C-alpha positions as CSV (number, residue, x, y, z in Angstrom):
1,M,-14.6,25.2,6.1
2,T,-17.1,23.9,8.6
3,R,-18.2,20.3,8.9
4,K,-21.4,19.0,10.2
5,I,-20.7,16.7,13.2
6,V,-22.9,13.7,13.3
7,R,-22.8,11.7,16.6
8,S,-23.9,8.1,17.0
9,I,-27.4,7.3,16.1
10,I,-27.5,4.2,18.2
11,P,-29.6,4.9,21.3
12,I,-28.7,3.9,24.9
13,A,-29.5,0.3,25.5
14,P,-32.7,-0.5,27.4
15,L,-32.3,-2.5,30.6
16,Q,-33.2,-5.9,29.1
17,Y,-30.0,-5.6,26.8
18,D,-26.4,-5.7,27.9
19,S,-25.8,-2.0,28.0
20,A,-22.0,-2.4,28.2
21,Y,-22.0,-4.3,24.9
22,V,-24.2,-1.8,23.1
23,N,-22.2,1.1,24.5
24,Q,-19.0,-0.5,23.2
25,L,-20.7,-1.0,19.8
26,A,-21.7,2.7,19.7
27,R,-18.1,3.8,20.5
28,S,-16.8,1.5,17.8
29,L,-19.2,3.0,15.3
30,D,-18.2,6.5,16.3
31,N,-14.5,5.6,15.9
32,F,-15.2,4.1,12.5
33,I,-17.1,7.2,11.3
34,D,-14.3,9.4,12.5
35,E,-11.7,7.3,10.7
36,Q,-13.7,7.4,7.5
37,R,-13.9,11.2,7.7
38,N,-10.2,11.7,8.4
39,P,-8.3,8.8,6.9
40,I,-4.6,8.6,7.8
41,V,-2.6,6.4,5.5
42,N,1.0,5.4,6.3
43,L,2.6,3.4,3.6
44,S,6.1,2.3,4.7
45,N,8.6,-0.1,3.2
46,I,7.4,0.4,-0.3
47,P,9.9,-1.1,-2.7
48,N,11.4,1.0,-5.5
49,E,11.3,0.4,-9.2
50,S,14.5,-1.7,-9.1
51,L,12.8,-4.3,-7.0
52,A,9.5,-4.3,-9.0
53,N,10.4,-7.4,-11.0
54,G,9.7,-9.5,-7.9
55,L,6.2,-8.0,-7.4
56,I,2.8,-9.4,-8.5
57,E,-0.1,-7.6,-10.1
58,G,-1.7,-5.1,-7.8
59,D,1.4,-4.5,-5.6
60,L,2.6,-0.9,-5.0
61,Y,6.1,0.4,-5.8
62,E,7.8,3.8,-5.9
63,A,9.3,5.2,-9.1
64,N,11.0,8.6,-9.2
65,G,8.9,9.9,-6.2
66,F,5.6,8.6,-7.6
67,L,3.5,5.7,-6.2
68,K,2.7,3.2,-8.9
69,I,0.7,-0.1,-9.1
70,V,1.9,-3.2,-10.9
71,R,-0.5,-3.8,-13.8
72,A,-1.3,-7.0,-15.6
73,N,1.4,-8.1,-18.1
74,E,3.8,-5.4,-17.0
75,V,7.4,-6.4,-17.4
76,F,10.3,-5.0,-15.4
77,G,13.6,-5.8,-16.9
78,G,15.9,-4.2,-14.3
79,T,19.6,-4.1,-15.0
80,H,21.5,-7.1,-16.2
81,L,25.2,-7.4,-16.9
82,G,27.1,-10.3,-18.3
83,T,30.5,-11.1,-19.8
84,T,31.8,-14.0,-21.7
85,A,35.0,-15.1,-23.5
86,V,35.6,-17.7,-26.2
87,G,39.1,-18.7,-27.1
88,T,42.1,-16.3,-27.4
89,V,42.9,-13.4,-29.6
90,T,46.4,-12.8,-31.0
91,V,47.3,-9.4,-32.4
92,V,50.3,-9.2,-34.7
93,I,51.7,-5.8,-35.9
94,S,54.2,-5.7,-38.7
């Protein structure tokens, strides 16, 4: 697949302008255009689903290999374990 390469459309600065500034601007625009054509996204330190209950709406998390977004009114229960005891129990066998 071929792509049409478009170079900067900003002309070289005339003498009455600061040519260094305009040339830096042209390079910045070229870099921006290149980044938009070839975006590189590196998402690191994304929490997994077990930590999602501490996230807010719009945050990202990973669940079973899939990237997901916390939606409004989404509830993450997580795992809860509790024990209790009241009084004593006596077992009599006759």
